[in-house]
MIKOLDO-89005 format. One record per residue (C-alpha): residue in three letters; y, x, z. Coordinates in pm, whole numbers, padded with zeros to 5 digits, always signed. Example, Ala and Ser with C-alpha at 12.3 -4.5 7.8 and 13.67 -1.06 7.14 Angstrom:
# residues 2
ALA-00450+01230+00780
SER-00106+01367+00714
//
This chain:
# residues 637
MET-00961+01895-01028
LYS-01090+01683-01279
LEU-00943+01387-01490
TYR-01134+01115-01606
CYS-00995+00883-01894
LEU-01161+00511-01905
SER-00884+00377-02138
GLY-00798+00412-02495
HIS-00466+00237-02440
PRO-00223+00487-02365
THR+00067+00194-02260
LEU-00295+00047-02043
PRO-00378+00307-01885
CYS-00728+00377-01646
ASN-00803+00715-01526
VAL-00956+00862-01235
LEU-00780+01158-01066
LYS-01073+01374-00872
PHE-00875+01617-00641
LYS-00930+01809-00322
SER-01227+01562-00155
THR-01073+01200-00292
THR-01142+01042-00556
ILE-00826+00807-00694
MET-00796+00562-00933
LEU-00481+00597-01175
ASP-00409+00214-01287
CYS-00634-00044-01376
GLY-00523-00187-01722
LEU-00614-00422-01933
ASP-00626-00406-02309
MET-00633-00782-02424
THR-00571-00633-02828
SER-00912-00728-02883
THR-00836-01138-02863
LEU-00653-01088-03196
ASN-01008-01124-03337
PHE-01066-01452-03244
LEU-00929-01797-03343
PRO-00676-02005-03094
LEU-00791-02196-02781
PRO-00542-02528-02862
LEU-00447-02730-02560
VAL-00478-03036-02818
GLN-00735-03046-03074
SER-00615-02894-03384
PRO-00864-03029-03686
ARG-00654-02759-03912
LEU-00769-02442-03663
SER-01115-02626-03653
ASN-01198-02651-03971
LEU-01121-02246-04004
PRO-01381-02015-04036
GLY-01424-01738-03761
TRP-01503-01710-03423
SER-01347-01873-03147
LEU-01262-01736-02806
LYS-01412-02060-02658
ASP-01681-01865-02388
GLY-01315-01699-02267
ASN-01417-01312-02291
ALA-01193-01093-02126
PHE-01234-00739-02237
LEU-01287-00431-02035
ASP-01292-00035-02113
LYS-01531+00191-02118
THR-01626+00177-01678
GLU-01998+00420-01696
LEU-01839+00735-01744
ILE-01786+00763-01320
ASP-01901+00541-01066
LEU-01654+00324-00933
SER-01781+00231-00615
THR-01703+00642-00533
VAL-01366+00532-00613
ASP-01116+00586-00252
VAL-00817+00431-00396
ILE-00619+00304-00643
LEU-00292+00353-00734
ILE-00086+00061-00905
SER+00214+00159-01126
ASN+00334-00173-01260
TYR+00209-00536-01289
HIS+00119-00497-01634
CYS-00109-00233-01562
MET-00314-00410-01255
MET-00491-00684-01517
ALA-00824-00541-01450
LEU-00826-00530-01067
PRO-01075-00831-01002
TYR-01318-00680-01207
ILE-01339-00361-01024
THR-01256-00453-00680
GLU-01532-00775-00731
HIS-01801-00608-00915
THR-01850-00244-00869
GLY-01892-00201-00522
PHE-01549-00097-00450
THR-01482-00048-00102
GLY-01121+00144-00107
THR-00753+00066-00053
VAL-00539-00031-00313
TYR-00208+00065-00314
ALA+00142-00150-00524
THR+00469-00218-00401
GLU+00546-00612-00320
PRO+00691-00690-00669
THR+00432-00530-00825
VAL+00195-00757-00687
GLN+00392-01084-00657
ILE+00432-01063-01039
GLY+00086-00911-01103
ARG-00056-01211-00929
LEU+00172-01455-01123
LEU+00050-01267-01469
MET-00312-01349-01368
GLU-00272-01660-01243
GLU-00095-01798-01553
LEU-00400-01577-01755
VAL-00634-01806-01590
ASN-00495-02138-01611
PHE-00430-02074-02003
ILE-00827-02026-02044
GLU-00975-02261-01771
ARG-00783-02552-01907
VAL-00904-02603-02247
PRO-01249-02749-02257
LYS-01513-02497-02340
ALA-01775-02691-02514
GLN-02002-02423-02608
SER-02053-02064-02497
ALA-02156-01790-02727
SER-02284-01426-02633
LEU-02630-01400-02879
TRP-02413-01196-03110
LYS-02347-00948-02835
ASN-02619-00817-02963
LYS-02611-00480-03171
ASP-02860-00630-03413
ILE-02691-00925-03475
GLN-02295-00817-03407
ARG-02382-00514-03688
LEU-02388-00816-03942
LEU-02101-00971-03872
PRO-01763-00935-04033
SER-01506-00667-03957
PRO-01424-00591-03733
LEU-01652-00775-03497
LYS-01880-00540-03603
ASP-01679-00238-03538
ALA-01593-00330-03157
VAL-01706-00071-02947
GLU-01957-00181-02630
VAL-01923-00575-02677
SER-02164-00589-02399
THR-01901-00470-02142
TRP-01707-00745-02235
ARG-01620-00976-01959
ARG-01567-01371-01894
CYS-01186-01408-01727
TYR-01194-01397-01371
THR-01124-01711-01161
MET-00836-01768-00930
GLN-01132-01724-00656
GLU-01198-01316-00772
VAL-00793-01293-00850
ASN-00718-01412-00444
SER-01023-01180-00344
ALA-00858-00881-00533
LEU-00512-00900-00451
SER-00665-00923-00052
LYS-00729-00551-00059
ILE-00413-00432-00212
GLN-00171-00252+00066
LEU+00189-00260+00044
VAL+00413+00023+00011
GLY+00763+00105-00040
TYR+00940+00359-00253
SER+00914+00708-00097
GLN+00677+00596+00150
LYS+00457+00843+00204
ILE+00050+00771+00280
GLU-00227+00978+00362
LEU-00535+00931+00224
PHE-00798+01096+00439
GLY-00582+01383+00588
ALA-00672+01547+00240
VAL-00397+01435+00029
GLN-00038+01252+00066
VAL+00070+00985-00209
THR+00405+00876-00273
PRO+00507+00594-00463
LEU+00863+00685-00675
SER+01088+00387-00898
SER+01028+00435-01232
GLY+01278+00182-01350
TYR+01088+00008-01608
ALA+01004-00366-01410
LEU+01031-00477-01080
GLY+00849-00257-00822
SER+00723-00009-01078
SER+00633+00325-00949
ASN+00562+00677-01075
TRP+00294+00830-00809
ILE+00346+01183-00673
ILE-00045+01300-00505
GLN-00002+01629-00323
SER-00171+01855-00056
HIS+00007+02147+00122
TYR+00014+02374-00201
GLU+00007+02135-00478
LYS+00135+01858-00674
VAL+00037+01619-00941
SER+00278+01363-01078
TYR+00194+01038-01229
VAL+00460+00927-01503
SER+00368+00580-01620
GLY+00604+00303-01783
SER+00892+00406-01716
SER+01260+00362-01784
LEU+01587+00551-01809
LEU+01794+00252-01925
THR+02014+00058-01737
THR+01809-00267-01704
HIS+01773-00486-01385
PRO+01528-00261-01150
GLN+01631+00039-00970
PRO+01661+00343-01211
MET+01446+00608-01239
ASP+01372+00880-00964
GLN+01369+01226-01148
ALA+01446+01490-00902
SER+01126+01376-00684
LEU+00874+01468-01014
LYS+01030+01871-01015
ASN+00768+02126-00912
SER+00478+01956-01018
ASP+00182+02192-01138
VAL+00042+01896-01302
LEU+00212+01549-01459
ILE+00029+01296-01615
LEU+00225+01119-01903
THR+00133+00752-01953
GLY+00322+00434-02122
LEU+00562+00579-02342
THR+00756+00330-02558
GLN+00475+00134-02823
ILE+00795+00137-03064
PRO+00950+00432-03045
THR+01176+00382-03348
ALA+01317+00077-03238
ASN+01635+00059-03040
PRO+01592-00229-02758
ASP+02003-00315-02739
SER+02000-00324-03120
MET+01640-00539-03063
VAL+01829-00775-02860
GLY+02165-00824-03079
GLU+01914-00890-03368
PHE+01736-01147-03146
CYS+02062-01321-03065
SER+02183-01392-03389
ASN+01852-01469-03523
LEU+01815-01761-03241
ALA+02158-01867-03302
LEU+02146-01907-03682
THR+01856-02092-03653
VAL+01938-02326-03411
ARG+02289-02373-03607
ASN+02096-02474-03916
GLY+01906-02741-03709
GLY+01575-02559-03635
ASN+01376-02435-03310
VAL+01316-02103-03184
LEU+00979-02006-03037
VAL+00952-01682-02806
PRO+00599-01539-02727
CYS+00649-01420-02402
TYR+00519-01290-02057
PRO+00642-01515-01741
SER+00824-01169-01637
GLY+00972-00857-01737
VAL+01227-00877-02045
ILE+01223-01246-02030
TYR+01487-01186-01753
ASP+01686-00985-01971
LEU+01699-01223-02286
LEU+01817-01478-02079
GLU+02068-01251-01925
CYS+02181-01169-02252
LEU+02178-01538-02358
TYR+02402-01615-02103
GLN+02688-01412-02188
TYR+02618-01504-02552
ILE+02577-01885-02579
ASP+02965-01973-02506
SER+03067-01735-02792
ALA+02799-01861-03048
GLY+02843-02208-02981
LEU+02505-02309-02849
SER+02605-02454-02509
SER+02506-02769-02591
ILE+02158-02674-02718
PRO+01869-02678-02400
PHE+01624-02379-02350
TYR+01308-02460-02218
PHE+01072-02196-02000
ILE+00701-02341-01982
SER+00422-02148-01816
PRO+00189-02262-01536
VAL+00351-01937-01315
ALA+00724-02024-01457
ASN+00934-02160-01100
SER+00749-01900-00914
SER+00873-01635-01156
LEU+01230-01723-01177
GLU+01224-01741-00828
PHE+01057-01419-00724
SER+01317-01250-00969
GLN+01559-01394-00741
ILE+01489-01266-00382
PHE+01355-00901-00475
ALA+01728-00818-00445
GLU+01612-00438-00263
TRP+01389-00385-00580
LEU+01703-00434-00814
CYS+01982-00200-00970
HIS+02247-00144-00758
ASN+02447-00365-00918
LYS+02246-00669-00923
GLN+02199-00580-00522
THR+02561-00603-00478
LYS+02594-00947-00570
VAL+02343-01060-00336
TYR+02569-00978-00049
LEU+02875-01150-00185
PRO+02627-01331-00204
GLU+02576-01457-00534
PRO+02214-01482-00736
PRO+02171-01142-00894
PHE+02027-01305-01231
PRO+02265-01524-01406
HIS+01961-01752-01528
ALA+01977-01935-01180
GLU+02352-02072-01283
LEU+02174-02142-01642
ILE+01908-02362-01413
GLN+02230-02538-01219
THR+02417-02647-01534
ASN+02063-02760-01740
LYS+02098-02511-01994
LEU+01777-02368-01890
LYS+01500-02610-01814
HIS+01126-02498-01665
TYR+00793-02652-01681
PRO+00442-02555-01587
SER+00292-02691-01923
ILE+00395-02940-02205
HIS+00264-03231-02023
GLY+00441-03434-01763
ASP+00822-03453-01711
PHE+00827-03187-02064
SER+00733-03477-02268
ASN+01016-03667-02132
ASP+01274-03420-02141
PHE+01183-03246-02470
ARG+01500-03256-02722
GLN+01529-03080-03084
PRO+01678-02840-03180
CYS+01561-02602-02853
VAL+01425-02264-02805
VAL+01136-02226-02593
PHE+01001-01928-02408
THR+00640-01959-02362
GLY+00322-01756-02341
HIS+00052-01611-02449
PRO+00254-01336-02656
SER-00131-01319-02838
LEU-00042-01650-03007
ARG-00442-01699-02884
PHE-00404-01918-02567
GLY-00137-02060-02375
ASP+00109-02347-02487
VAL+00258-02096-02769
VAL-00044-02241-02961
HIS+00051-02629-02985
PHE+00397-02524-03052
MET+00297-02279-03334
GLU+00105-02576-03471
LEU+00384-02843-03432
TRP+00696-02631-03549
GLY+00483-02407-03815
LYS+00509-02605-04147
SER+00893-02625-04140
SER+01112-02353-04275
LEU+01380-02450-04031
ASN+01239-02279-03755
THR+01159-01981-03648
VAL+00963-01775-03414
ILE+01088-01448-03246
PHE+00833-01150-03142
THR+00960-00955-02840
GLU+00678-00871-02694
PRO+00501-00493-02835
ASP+00189-00533-02702
PHE+00033-00731-02998
SER+00013-00684-03352
TYR+00269-00985-03498
LEU+00137-01001-03857
GLU-00223-01045-03662
ALA-00107-01251-03445
LEU-00018-01518-03724
ALA-00296-01494-03897
PRO-00495-01781-03798
TYR-00157-02040-03856
GLN-00100-01906-04226
PRO+00011-02046-04469
LEU+00304-02053-04197
ALA+00657-02196-04347
MET+00875-02115-04027
LYS+01044-01772-04041
CYS+00904-01499-03837
ILE+01112-01218-03715
TYR+01007-00920-03556
CYS+01234-00792-03268
PRO+01022-00574-03021
ILE+01211-00461-02734
ASP+01046-00225-02509
THR+01240-00016-02280
ARG+00990+00287-02173
LEU+01059+00578-02264
ASN+01098+00706-02562
PHE+00976+01100-02689
ILE+01371+01216-02718
GLN+01404+01060-02353
VAL+01078+01235-02237
SER+01116+01596-02419
LYS+01465+01595-02196
LEU+01316+01465-01879
LEU+01042+01730-01907
LYS+01276+01997-01932
GLU+01464+01901-01623
VAL+01158+01847-01418
GLN+00948+02151-01564
PRO+00572+02057-01475
LEU+00349+02410-01493
HIS+00099+02151-01696
VAL+00157+01802-01873
VAL-00155+01583-01969
CYS-00082+01301-02188
PRO-00313+01075-02423
GLU-00375+01159-02770
GLN-00185+00965-02932
TYR+00145+01137-02798
THR+00049+01461-02905
GLN+00053+01394-03290
PRO+00256+01169-03518
PRO+00164+00807-03591
PRO-00048+00765-03842
ALA+00182+00521-04062
GLN+00453+00819-04027
SER+00266+01125-04036
HIS+00578+01359-04105
ARG+00772+01228-03817
MET+00748+01549-03592
ASP+00963+01377-03404
LEU+00758+01129-03254
MET+00537+01340-03033
VAL+00552+01491-02707
ASP+00733+01839-02720
CYS+00685+02107-02450
GLN+00586+02417-02339
PRO+00315+02491-02311
PRO+00201+02272-02512
ALA+00071+01952-02352
MET-00290+01892-02306
SER-00463+01559-02476
TYR-00768+01331-02341
ARG-00919+01025-02478
ARG-01156+00736-02388
ALA-01442+00868-02241
GLU-01362+01196-02184
VAL-01348+01430-01864
LEU-01059+01689-01835
ALA-01027+01983-01637
LEU-00730+02032-01520
PRO-00575+02391-01529
PHE-00496+02493-01233
LYS-00695+02602-00944
ARG-00667+02571-00536
ARG-00574+02858-00425
TYR-00449+02824-00057
GLU-00505+02555+00224
LYS-00298+02510+00545
ILE-00434+02583+00893
GLU-00238+02539+01210
ILE-00314+02715+01497
MET-00307+02605+01856
PRO-00027+02709+02082
GLU-00162+02915+02374
LEU-00326+03099+02091
ALA-00047+03163+01886
ASP+00071+03315+02240
SER-00197+03551+02247
LEU-00111+03700+01945
VAL+00010+04058+01858
PRO+00155+04126+01518
MET+00207+04465+01396
GLU+00461+04553+01117
ILE+00236+04724+00814
LYS+00521+04697+00563
PRO+00902+04614+00584
GLY+00905+04262+00664
ILE+00514+04215+00684
SER+00320+04159+01004
LEU-00012+04089+01061
ALA-00226+04027+01377
THR-00599+03928+01418
VAL-00740+03649+01591
SER-01096+03587+01736
ALA-01086+03143+01723
VAL-01278+02868+01628
LEU-01191+02666+01344
HIS-01204+02316+01422
THR-01194+02085+01127
LYS-01153+01743+01100
ASP-01072+01459+00848
ASN-00943+01759+00616
LYS-00692+01886+00881
HIS-00815+02259+01003
VAL-00667+02374+01362
LEU-00747+02728+01508
GLN-00836+02700+01888
PRO-00868+02947+02157
PRO-01262+03061+02154
PRO-01451+02929+02435
ARG-01510+03138+02756
PRO-01809+03291+02860
ALA-01966+03082+03128
GLN-01951+03271+03451
PRO-02311+03381+03636
THR-02358+03146+03908
GLY-02540+03389+04141
GLY-02909+03430+04141
LYS-03132+03631+03823
LYS-03178+03399+03504
ARG-03384+03547+03225
LYS-03201+03698+02953
ARG-03125+03475+02670
ALA-03073+03575+02255
SER-02742+03473+02318
ASP-02648+03700+02584
ASP-02644+03976+02348
ILE-02357+03845+02120
PRO-02046+04049+02188
ASP-01744+03840+02390
CYS-01442+03802+02072
LYS-01239+04019+02264
VAL-01443+04338+02159
LEU-01451+04318+01824
LYS-01383+04624+01611
PRO-01008+04696+01528
LEU-00899+04596+01174
LEU-00722+04916+00993
SER-00451+04912+00739
GLY-00282+05169+00509
SER-00370+05459+00267
ILE-00552+05817+00319
PRO-00287+06116+00157
VAL-00576+06333+00011
ASP-00384+06639+00062
GLN-00250+06594+00395
PHE-00624+06487+00489
VAL-00736+06781+00341
GLN-00508+07044+00547
THR-00591+06821+00837
LEU-00943+06941+00768
GLU-00879+07311+00778
LYS-00660+07288+01048
HIS-00972+07126+01248
GLY-01231+07428+01169
PHE-01362+07314+00796
SER-01384+07557+00506
ASP-01490+07536+00143
ILE-01307+07156+00065
LYS-01341+07055-00288
VAL-01139+06726-00384
GLU-01300+06466-00674
ASP-01076+06242-00876
THR-01272+05930-00926
ALA-01209+05603-01123
LYS-01171+05430-00795
GLY-01024+05709-00549
HIS-01142+06045-00498
ILE-01425+06226-00310
VAL-01379+06494-00049
LEU-01617+06749-00033
LEU-01725+06931+00280
GLN-01949+07219+00106
GLU-02045+07385+00415
ALA-02119+07137+00611
GLU-02318+06934+00314
THR-02051+06609+00391
LEU-01893+06389+00171
ILE-01615+06195+00205
GLN-01528+05869-00025
ILE-01197+05806-00011
GLU-01114+05464-00204
GLU-00834+05191-00192
ASP-00991+04939+00012
SER-01266+05115+00200
THR-01406+05521+00326
HIS-01780+05619+00396
ILE-01828+05912+00531
ILE-02202+06063+00431
CYS-02372+06340+00608
ASP-02721+06399+00722
ASP-02810+06258+01035
ASP-02555+06463+01225
GLU-02388+06215+01408
VAL-02098+06452+01621
LEU-02022+06517+01326
ARG-01909+06183+01154
VAL-01723+06021+01487
ARG-01564+06373+01438
LEU-01478+06324+01059
ARG-01429+05924+01120
ASP-01144+06030+01420
LEU-00955+06220+01193
VAL-00950+06000+00908
LEU-00852+05729+01153
LYS-00569+05939+01246
PHE-00352+05833+00909
LEU-00458+05421+00978
GLN-00298+05201+01167
LYS-00496+04972+01405
PHE-00403+04608+01483
//
């Protein structure tokens, strides 16, 4: 069993597991932090950004990690854990020769589609006056300023996919439900479990009859809107692969939400606007719910909230219809009937308005002060670029960062000098190291495998030994472009036996509670399922003489020699030999057993734990006589 590690980003994993005869890709996250090396793409031409020295993202590059470690056309299936970990799917399904099946839950697919659609829309709606690619030549790249000159394998960076490629990729996905068991070629069985992190997010169990691998990626034990995490099913794992832990282990999500609300209220009371760069799904649902409870008490009922995204409407609607994927409290609301999320009421009362872009209706409805939720969190493309340019010159305004995927200081770099206030309230509900330690003690896997980053404290806090995975035995770590041999070997395989063959068996008890029986059968293997079938009966002669064939010399299965079990007590065996007329008997001990010498008959009998040999010179009558005496001490079956 081997694990191929294709991604260096622990929260955007892409690993390939070879288990039995199957090749399984675990997630295909797209690391977009490299976009921070480029200038923003303004929706409206910005003289200030155009005059900045640097590199533009105008060729629409997206960024793939290492795929030459393994031939992706050999991958049988892809298992998706959540919608953030499927953003590279079109690159794999449309450009690598992949012909397998992708498994994911329905909310993961639908919300993943929205994220991809928003990304494509953000990139394609900005005119591309020119495209640059010669800089990817290694001789030119080394002359560029840092960090571009240090970027790894820029030749593998790709242009952003199209909606046609997105739709084609999503058509290859087979929808699954929690606890649904899926057979892969009869070799292994995969099962998605609720991970508690996002709508439809999953951990995966990959198991055969005698081995079990758990894949834990992007999980949460906090009580938010998704179904709670299924921990019990992770028990008794031979290997637990752990990825997607919180990116900000020292920040408490509840206190971050409190800071978010208080800073938002402070800004709008002073007549300023609040900008929240965000994804169109996920944390935004929880933020809107907290604001719903906070608005009236904070005196914000007259402040408009705007959600601007090409997929804003779809995102808000999807969150209300996936009732069976929500936590129990929100499920019960559906049957009252009430909307599970309170943003439905905010929309009905016109406190929350959503728009596909800043053009059209938004231009007519826009009034200040206000709160705007929009993307992209990197501040490199999307409507957020326009608002950074619009509001950045006033100290009354505030930008609040809630997504932990991008360094907010690097995100702000192209907009400096900046007068607006910047607040960092990263909200990451995924498992922290204290929760991981408790989880591992409860489920007790034999081995834990995780990214190298989790086995040592963060570089900026090297003294914090509590900010790493603590388990016994110590976790095995992997890094990008590494192949890991997982530390256990398969020892058993399940074989079924046909009923008529089972009826013919005659078990013999060799020890209390242990019985054995010999079986002569044909092993039939198909689709990794093994069945013992009765041997074919020899063909009956039809009359007349036939030439004898070589196959006729093969003995019938029914006359096979019996198997023997038991041990030979040497002292009793010597007494038996003397009773049958043998004399001058000498016994020698060896490392493996005993040697009985019949000096008068010039014969030697080797008695070992798993074999007995009778050695005599061309005296077949004597050999058979001694063999019969040995067999008296053994059981036949």
